[in-house]
N, C-alpha and C positions, 0 to 999 in steps of 0.2 A: 481430454479437454487439449485444445490447440493455440487459445487465444487467454491472455491473463492481464487484468490493471492490477497495478500494484498500488496500496493505498502508501501515504509518507509514514504511516504508523507501522505499516508492517514491515517498511524496509529500513526504517529506523531503529526497531525494534532488531530486525535481522542484522544489522551492524551493529549497534553499541550494548553491550552491555548493563543490566539496570543499575543505578547507584546501588551504593552498600548501604547509604544511609535510609534505607527503606526499612520497615520495620522487616522481621526475619518470615514471616508468612507472606507478606509482598512481595519481597525480593525473591523466597523461593518460586513462586509464580509466576514473577517476571522473567526469571531466568530460563524456567520453561519454556515460556512463549520466545523468548531470545532466541533458543534452541528449533523452536518451532517455525519461527521466521526464518531464520538462518537456512534450514532445512528447504523450506520452500524456495527461497533464494536460489539455492545451489541445483535443486530439482529442475523448475524452470531454466536454468543455464543448462545445465546435462541433458537436458530433453527436448533443448531448442524450441523452447515455446516463445511464440510472436508474444511480447509482453510491450505492453505500454504504458507510456505517464503523462499527464498534460503537465506543458512546459512550467506552469505554475510550481509543479513539485519541485522543478530544480532549485527555485527560490525560497521553499522553504524547508527543503533539504539542507541547505548552505547553511539559512539562519540556526536550523535548530543544532547541527553539524558544530556551530560555531560556540554554541554556547557549551556541548556538552563537550569539547575539544577544545582545537587550536584554529586558526586559520589556515593553517598547512592539511590538516585534515580535510575541513570543510570543503577547500578547495580541490582535493582527493575524491571526496565523497561525490561532488558534484560534476566532476569529470567524467568519473566512471558510470554515473547513470548516462551522460550523453553518450558512450559509447557503447554501452549494454541496452538501453533501451529504445524504442520508437517512443519518439517527445511528438507530442501531439500537439498542434497549434489550437491554440484557441476557434478561431475560426471554424474549424472540422465540428466542433460541437457546442459551439454558444448559444444556441438557440435550441436546444436542447435542453442545456444545463439552467436554461433562463425556465422553461417549461419544468424541470424537476425541482428546481428552488421553488417556485410556485405553487405546484402540487404537493410538496411533501415539507414546504416550510424549513428545511434545512440550511446550512452555511453556504453561502457562496462557495467557499472551498471544499465540502463535500459535494456538492451538486455538479462540478466539475470531474470527480472522479466516476461520479454515477452516471453524467451521462458520456463521457468518454465511456465507458464500459457499454451502455448502451447502444453507442452509435458503433462500436468496435463488435458488438455481441459476444462479448468476451465473458469470464469470468471475474468477481471483481473480490482481491484479497484485500481485508482490513484488519485489525486489531482493533477499531472503533468501534463501540456498541452504537453510538447513534448514528454511525455514516449504516453499520450494519441495518438497523432500523428504516432508515429512510431510503435505503436499498432496496430493501423488501419492498415498501411500500412503492416505490417507483419502478417495482416488478423486473427488477435484473436479481442476476445470481450473484449472491454476494455472500462470502465466505469469511465468518469471523474465525482466525487460524487460531486463538485460543482453544476454541472449541474444539479443535482435532487433535487426534493424537497423531503419532509419526507414523502409521501405520496407514489411517485417514490421509495424511497428506500423499503417501507415496503412492495411493491408489487414487487419488486424483489427475495423476497423470501418466496411468498406466494405459 
């Protein structure tokens, strides 16, 4: 694999550990997902995979990071994304996103990630069940991180 699109769910779960207030079962599952997402992000960086995110992801990541932490962390997360990944402008994939939204009925936000994946012919990484279902309906290579084990993640980048 040499191209990837990262959904904000995979990015957020790779950056932030789950809240301790979750039930023990959910916390355990989400902590494991955090480890997998962190591993995914590290492998993408180590293997120099061409990685794309839509511009709107920067805004979403800033907002959620701010809710989970503080303004300085939200700023650092946003800047880190800008420096780490190719930020795709809406004009590159708007028409495709519009078609994806009409064909699948997914949210406008999800349609942006799926459309970017289509345009870049990449693999879309998410931890959002809905996005995975809509991505499959749109015929993109979509990977639900929580369904992989560590070896499966490693094998994607060999």
